[in-house]
C-alpha positions as a Markdown table, in Angstrom:
| # | Residue | x | y | z |
|---|---|---|---|---|
| 1 | Unk | -8.5 | 33.2 | -1.3 |
| 2 | Unk | -7.9 | 30.5 | -4.0 |
| 3 | Unk | -10.6 | 29.6 | -6.4 |
| 4 | Unk | -10.6 | 27.1 | -9.3 |
| 5 | Unk | -13.7 | 27.7 | -11.4 |
| 6 | Unk | -14.7 | 24.9 | -13.8 |
| 7 | Unk | -11.0 | 24.1 | -14.4 |
| 8 | Unk | -10.4 | 21.3 | -16.8 |
| 9 | Unk | -7.1 | 19.8 | -18.2 |
| 10 | Unk | -6.9 | 16.9 | -20.6 |
| 11 | Unk | -3.7 | 14.9 | -20.9 |
| 12 | Unk | -4.2 | 11.9 | -23.3 |
| 13 | Unk | -6.8 | 9.7 | -21.8 |
| 14 | Unk | -6.7 | 11.5 | -18.4 |
| 15 | Unk | -8.9 | 14.5 | -17.6 |
| 16 | Unk | -8.8 | 16.6 | -14.5 |
| 17 | Unk | -12.0 | 18.5 | -13.8 |
| 18 | Unk | -12.2 | 20.6 | -10.6 |
| 19 | Unk | -14.2 | 23.3 | -8.9 |
| 20 | Unk | -12.6 | 24.3 | -5.6 |
| 21 | Unk | -12.5 | 27.3 | -3.3 |
| 22 | Unk | -10.3 | 27.9 | -0.3 |
| 23 | Unk | -10.7 | 30.8 | 2.0 |
| 24 | Unk | -7.8 | 32.7 | 3.5 |
| 25 | Unk | -6.2 | 30.6 | 6.3 |
| 26 | Unk | -7.7 | 27.3 | 5.3 |
| 27 | Unk | -5.3 | 24.4 | 4.9 |
| 28 | Unk | -6.4 | 21.7 | 2.4 |
| 29 | Unk | -5.0 | 18.2 | 2.5 |
| 30 | Unk | -5.2 | 16.7 | -1.0 |
| 31 | Unk | -5.1 | 12.9 | -1.1 |
| 32 | Unk | -5.7 | 10.3 | -3.7 |
| 33 | Unk | -4.2 | 7.2 | -5.4 |
| 34 | Unk | -1.3 | 7.6 | -7.7 |
| 35 | Unk | -2.5 | 9.0 | -11.0 |
| 36 | Unk | -5.6 | 10.6 | -9.4 |
| 37 | Unk | -4.6 | 14.1 | -10.4 |
| 38 | Unk | -3.1 | 15.5 | -7.1 |
| 39 | Unk | 0.2 | 16.8 | -8.6 |
| 40 | Unk | -1.7 | 17.9 | -11.8 |
| 41 | Unk | -4.0 | 20.1 | -9.7 |
| 42 | Unk | -1.0 | 21.5 | -7.7 |
| 43 | Unk | 0.9 | 22.2 | -10.9 |
| 44 | Unk | -2.1 | 24.1 | -12.3 |
| 45 | Unk | -2.3 | 26.3 | -9.2 |
| 46 | Unk | 1.5 | 26.8 | -9.3 |
| 47 | Unk | 1.5 | 27.7 | -13.0 |
| 48 | Unk | 3.5 | 24.8 | -14.4 |
| 49 | Unk | 0.4 | 23.8 | -16.3 |
| 50 | Unk | -2.3 | 25.9 | -18.0 |
| 51 | Unk | -5.9 | 24.7 | -17.9 |
| 52 | Unk | -7.7 | 23.9 | -21.1 |
| 53 | Unk | -10.8 | 25.6 | -19.8 |
| 54 | Unk | -11.8 | 27.5 | -16.6 |
| 55 | Unk | -10.1 | 30.0 | -14.4 |
| 56 | Unk | -7.7 | 30.0 | -11.4 |
| 57 | Unk | -8.1 | 33.0 | -9.1 |
| 58 | Unk | -5.9 | 34.1 | -6.2 |
| 59 | Unk | -7.3 | 36.9 | -4.1 |
| 60 | Unk | -9.7 | 37.7 | -6.9 |
| 61 | Unk | -7.0 | 38.0 | -9.7 |
| 62 | Unk | -7.1 | 35.6 | -12.6 |
| 63 | Unk | -3.7 | 33.9 | -12.7 |
| 64 | Unk | -4.7 | 31.1 | -15.1 |
| 65 | Unk | -2.0 | 32.1 | -17.6 |
| 66 | Unk | 0.3 | 34.0 | -15.3 |
| 67 | Unk | 3.9 | 32.6 | -15.2 |
| 68 | Unk | 5.1 | 30.8 | -12.1 |
| 69 | Unk | 7.4 | 33.5 | -10.7 |
| 70 | Unk | 4.6 | 36.1 | -10.9 |
| 71 | Unk | 2.1 | 34.2 | -8.9 |
| 72 | Unk | 1.6 | 35.1 | -5.2 |
| 73 | Unk | 2.6 | 31.7 | -3.8 |
| 74 | Unk | 5.4 | 29.6 | -2.4 |
| 75 | Unk | 6.2 | 26.0 | -3.3 |
| 76 | Unk | 7.9 | 23.3 | -1.3 |
| 77 | Unk | 8.8 | 20.1 | -3.1 |
| 78 | Unk | 9.7 | 16.7 | -1.8 |
| 79 | Unk | 13.5 | 17.1 | -2.5 |
| 80 | Unk | 13.6 | 20.7 | -1.3 |
| 81 | Unk | 15.5 | 21.8 | -4.4 |
| 82 | Unk | 18.6 | 23.0 | -2.5 |
| 83 | Unk | 21.7 | 23.9 | -4.5 |
| 84 | Unk | 24.5 | 21.7 | -3.2 |
| 85 | Unk | 27.3 | 24.3 | -3.8 |
| 86 | Unk | 25.5 | 27.0 | -1.8 |
| 87 | Unk | 25.3 | 27.5 | 1.9 |
| 88 | Unk | 22.0 | 27.3 | 3.8 |
| 89 | Unk | 22.0 | 31.1 | 3.9 |
| 90 | Unk | 22.5 | 31.5 | 0.2 |
| 91 | Unk | 19.9 | 28.8 | -0.6 |
| 92 | Unk | 17.4 | 30.8 | 1.3 |
| 93 | Unk | 18.5 | 34.1 | -0.1 |
| 94 | Unk | 17.7 | 32.8 | -3.6 |
| 95 | Unk | 14.1 | 33.4 | -2.7 |
| 96 | Unk | 14.8 | 37.1 | -2.8 |
| 97 | Unk | 17.6 | 37.6 | -5.3 |
| 98 | Unk | 18.9 | 35.0 | -7.8 |
| 99 | Unk | 22.1 | 37.0 | -8.1 |
| 100 | Unk | 22.5 | 36.9 | -4.2 |
| 101 | Unk | 23.3 | 40.7 | -4.1 |
| 102 | Unk | 21.4 | 41.4 | -1.0 |
| 103 | Unk | 21.0 | 44.7 | 0.8 |
| 104 | Unk | 21.5 | 44.7 | 4.6 |
| 105 | Unk | 17.8 | 44.6 | 5.2 |
| 106 | Unk | 17.5 | 41.6 | 2.9 |
| 107 | Unk | 20.3 | 39.8 | 4.7 |
| 108 | Unk | 18.5 | 40.5 | 8.0 |
| 109 | Unk | 15.3 | 39.0 | 6.5 |
| 110 | Unk | 17.1 | 35.8 | 5.4 |
| 111 | Unk | 18.6 | 35.4 | 8.9 |
| 112 | Unk | 15.2 | 36.0 | 10.5 |
| 113 | Unk | 13.6 | 33.2 | 8.3 |
| 114 | Unk | 16.4 | 30.8 | 9.2 |
| 115 | Unk | 15.9 | 31.7 | 12.8 |
| 116 | Unk | 12.1 | 31.0 | 12.5 |
| 117 | Unk | 12.9 | 27.4 | 11.4 |
| 118 | Unk | 15.7 | 26.9 | 13.9 |
| 119 | Unk | 18.5 | 27.0 | 11.4 |
| 120 | Unk | 20.2 | 30.3 | 12.1 |
| 121 | Unk | 23.2 | 28.6 | 13.7 |
| 122 | Unk | 23.8 | 26.5 | 10.5 |
| 123 | Unk | 23.5 | 29.4 | 8.0 |
| 124 | Unk | 27.0 | 28.8 | 6.6 |
| 125 | Unk | 26.7 | 25.1 | 6.1 |
| 126 | Unk | 26.3 | 23.3 | 2.8 |
| 127 | Unk | 23.4 | 20.9 | 2.3 |
| 128 | Unk | 25.6 | 17.8 | 2.2 |
| 129 | Unk | 26.5 | 18.3 | 5.9 |
| 130 | Unk | 22.9 | 18.9 | 7.0 |
| 131 | Unk | 20.5 | 16.2 | 8.0 |
| 132 | Unk | 17.3 | 15.5 | 6.0 |
| 133 | Unk | 15.3 | 17.4 | 8.5 |
| 134 | Unk | 17.7 | 20.3 | 8.5 |
| 135 | Unk | 17.5 | 20.5 | 4.7 |
| 136 | Unk | 13.7 | 20.5 | 4.9 |
| 137 | Unk | 13.9 | 23.4 | 7.3 |
| 138 | Unk | 16.2 | 25.4 | 4.9 |
| 139 | Unk | 13.8 | 24.8 | 2.0 |
| 140 | Unk | 10.9 | 25.9 | 4.3 |
| 141 | Unk | 12.7 | 29.1 | 5.2 |
| 142 | Unk | 13.2 | 29.9 | 1.5 |
| 143 | Unk | 9.5 | 29.5 | 0.9 |
| 144 | Unk | 8.7 | 31.7 | 4.0 |
| 145 | Unk | 11.1 | 34.4 | 2.8 |
| 146 | Unk | 9.0 | 35.0 | -0.3 |
| 147 | Unk | 6.2 | 36.1 | 2.0 |
| 148 | Unk | 3.3 | 34.9 | -0.2 |
| 149 | Unk | -0.2 | 34.2 | 1.0 |
| 150 | Unk | -0.5 | 30.8 | -0.6 |
| 151 | Unk | 1.7 | 27.8 | 0.2 |
| 152 | Unk | 1.8 | 24.6 | -2.0 |
| 153 | Unk | 3.5 | 21.5 | -0.4 |
| 154 | Unk | 4.0 | 18.5 | -2.6 |
| 155 | Unk | 4.9 | 15.6 | -0.2 |
| 156 | Unk | 7.7 | 17.7 | 1.2 |
| 157 | Unk | 8.5 | 15.5 | 4.2 |
| 158 | Unk | 7.8 | 12.0 | 2.8 |
| 159 | Unk | 11.5 | 11.0 | 2.9 |
| 160 | Unk | 11.8 | 11.9 | 6.6 |
| 161 | Unk | 11.4 | 9.3 | 9.4 |
| 162 | Unk | 8.0 | 9.6 | 11.3 |
| 163 | Unk | 9.4 | 11.6 | 14.2 |
| 164 | Unk | 11.0 | 14.2 | 12.0 |
| 165 | Unk | 7.9 | 14.3 | 9.8 |
| 166 | Unk | 5.7 | 15.1 | 12.8 |
| 167 | Unk | 8.2 | 17.8 | 13.9 |
| 168 | Unk | 8.1 | 19.4 | 10.5 |
| 169 | Unk | 4.4 | 19.3 | 10.2 |
| 170 | Unk | 4.1 | 20.9 | 13.6 |
| 171 | Unk | 6.5 | 23.7 | 12.6 |
| 172 | Unk | 4.6 | 24.3 | 9.4 |
| 173 | Unk | 1.3 | 24.5 | 11.3 |
| 174 | Unk | 2.8 | 27.1 | 13.7 |
| 175 | Unk | 4.2 | 29.2 | 10.9 |
| 176 | Unk | 0.8 | 29.0 | 9.0 |
| 177 | Unk | -0.9 | 30.2 | 12.2 |
| 178 | Unk | 1.5 | 33.1 | 12.5 |
| 179 | Unk | 1.2 | 34.3 | 8.9 |
| 180 | Unk | -2.4 | 33.0 | 8.3 |
| 181 | Unk | -1.2 | 31.2 | 5.2 |
| 182 | Unk | -3.6 | 29.4 | 2.9 |
| 183 | Unk | -2.1 | 26.0 | 2.2 |
| 184 | Unk | -2.5 | 22.9 | -0.1 |
| 185 | Unk | -0.7 | 19.8 | 1.1 |
| 186 | Unk | -0.4 | 16.9 | -1.4 |
| 187 | Unk | 0.2 | 13.6 | 0.5 |
| 188 | Unk | -0.5 | 9.9 | 0.5 |
| 189 | Unk | -0.7 | 9.9 | 4.3 |
| 190 | Unk | -4.0 | 10.9 | 6.0 |
| 191 | Unk | -2.2 | 11.3 | 9.3 |
| 192 | Unk | -0.3 | 14.3 | 7.8 |
| 193 | Unk | -3.6 | 15.9 | 6.9 |
| 194 | Unk | -4.9 | 15.4 | 10.4 |
| 195 | Unk | -1.7 | 17.0 | 11.9 |
| 196 | Unk | -1.7 | 20.1 | 9.6 |
| 197 | Unk | -4.9 | 20.7 | 7.7 |
| 198 | Unk | -8.4 | 22.1 | 8.3 |
| 199 | Unk | -10.0 | 20.7 | 5.2 |
| 200 | Unk | -9.8 | 17.5 | 3.2 |
| 201 | Unk | -10.1 | 16.7 | -0.5 |
| 202 | Unk | -10.1 | 13.2 | -2.1 |
| 203 | Unk | -9.3 | 13.0 | -5.8 |
| 204 | Unk | -10.3 | 9.9 | -7.8 |
| 205 | Unk | -9.6 | 9.7 | -11.6 |
| 206 | Unk | -9.4 | 13.5 | -11.9 |
| 207 | Unk | -12.6 | 14.2 | -10.0 |
| 208 | Unk | -13.2 | 15.5 | -6.5 |
| 209 | Unk | -15.1 | 12.8 | -4.7 |
| 210 | Unk | -14.9 | 14.1 | -1.1 |
| 211 | Unk | -14.4 | 17.7 | 0.0 |
| 212 | Unk | -15.1 | 19.4 | 3.3 |
| 213 | Unk | -14.0 | 20.2 | 6.8 |
| 214 | Unk | -11.7 | 17.5 | 8.0 |
| 215 | Unk | -13.1 | 16.9 | 11.4 |
| 216 | Unk | -16.6 | 16.6 | 10.1 |
| 217 | Unk | -15.6 | 14.1 | 7.4 |
| 218 | Unk | -13.5 | 12.0 | 9.8 |
| 219 | Unk | -16.3 | 11.9 | 12.4 |
| 220 | Unk | -18.2 | 9.7 | 10.0 |
| 221 | Unk | -15.9 | 8.7 | 7.2 |
| 222 | Unk | -17.5 | 8.0 | 3.8 |
| 223 | Unk | -16.8 | 4.5 | 2.3 |
| 224 | Unk | -14.4 | 6.0 | -0.3 |
| 225 | Unk | -12.2 | 7.3 | 2.5 |
| 226 | Unk | -12.0 | 4.1 | 4.6 |
| 227 | Unk | -9.0 | 2.7 | 2.7 |
| 228 | Unk | -7.0 | 5.7 | 3.9 |
| 229 | Unk | -7.8 | 5.3 | 7.6 |
């Protein structure tokens, strides 16, 4: 479970103020205009930012001031953050050992994660010879390898064409079902939320203006959501 209790962060004239709870297995689609606070909220959960006030709890533990690497979560960014000089296998293996000195069981785990995302046959290839969709799959495999209960996705598939984006969202949905991951997806596209998420949150000027079960909200969309439809 993820809980943001009276979390506030000020940055110049901008203030983010959020109370938010996600139960295990829920998938939250976080939408809002540019500058509304979506990435700020995600960075607070990830640990790149520290709140001025309030607490962030994951599975009951206060992680408000815990460093990024120690938090029980995986992160998938828009560019995937693949190292161009490393093979797909080694890029995934970094999720376990930065020095890439893997035991046999760890090597098997890397191969299993690549297989989960359909990339086992391309394990020895460098990112430059992989398509955009294949690179996204490698980045997703690295996140899965960390085997954390919370996944944070910051517009990870926005650079892909619509067909590939749908495929990746379907893959993530299947993997979330298998591992019962709790997920936050930052996106500008409400269709991505509909394809992947159970819940919806709209941020506006650092405030949560809409929050609830996605299907319920979309059955009778509030006026504030209509520009996104």
